[in-house]
Structure formats: C-alpha cells, structure tokens
N, C-alpha and C positions, 0 to 999 in steps of 0.2 A: 409647425407643431416638435416640442422636442419629448425626445422618449426618456425615460428615465435609466441610469445605468443600474443593473441589479449589481451592487458587491460582492464580490464571493469570497470563502474564506478556506486557509486553509482545510481538509477535515481532518488531519494529525494534529496538526497544533495551536487549531482554533484562531489564529492570525490571518490578518487578511492578504489578499494576494495581489498586492500594486507596486506596478511598474518601478515607483520612487525607492521602495524599499528593497524588491527584489530581485533589477536591474544587474547587481554590479555583487551577488552573493549566489548564482547562479540560476534564478529564472523557478518558474514552476512546471510541472510535465503534467500529463493525466493517466492515472493508476488504470492497469491493463484489467485490473479485477472488477474494480468500480464503479469504474469509470468518472472519478471525481477530480477536481484538478489539485496539488499539493506542491509544496515546496518542492525546489529538487533536494534540499535536504533532507525534507521528511522523505524520502523514497529507501527501501530498502538497499541495503549494501551486497555486492557480488561476493567473487571469490576473494577481492583486492578492495580492502575495507575502503579505498579512494574512490574506486568506481561503482555503479550502480547496476543492479541486477538488470537481465534480459528476459522477459518481456519488463518492463517498467511498473515495479508493485509498490504500495506504498507500505509502512511500516506495520499500520494496522493492518493490512489484508494478510502480510507477511505472518505475524505474531497468529492471523487467525486457521492460518494452513499449518502453522506450526502447534498448534493447538489440538487440529483435528488429526492429525499426526498421530501424536502422542494417546489419545482417547482409548482406553482399554473396550475389547469388546466382549459382552455377556457371553457366556459358556454357549448359549444356545446357537449364535451368528458364528460363533470361532470358526475354523476349516476342523474338519477330522483328520487325527494322524493320519501318517502314508500310510501305515501300517496294517489299518481295520479294513 
C-alpha cells in the first residue's frame, strides 16, 4: 500500500517546496514563529542583507511583528507620566 505524498507550498510566495526547484536556490527552512516551511529566500533578512535573521522568521511573521510594534495604544492603556 502506497501513501500519498502531500505537496507543501511556501506560506510567503505560495509556490511549491520541491527539491528539483529549490535545491540549487538555497532550499527551505521552517519559520520559528508560525512553524511553516518556507523557501530560504522568503525568510526575513538579518543585519546584513544576504544573511538571514536568527531565529529563522519568515517575511510575513516579521511584517506582523513590525506592525505590532507600531500600533498606537489607546490613552487608557498608555503608561502614566513619570511625574504623576
């Protein structure tokens, strides 16, 4: 009895993660945040553009983290000034 192989797609670019397409282009890795397989080129860059960030984080998770940092808190949840 043969089991079917479930094809995987990259979460970022939606292309297939097949060895014949990605073996000579860096392959793939698992994102540390969403735990999905993504192409190596779809991982977020580190401090140097050609190196990848550690831990390995995909571009979509990095964008979500950046948006979360820039969210403005409502006045009731902002910290009180130091002088009061």
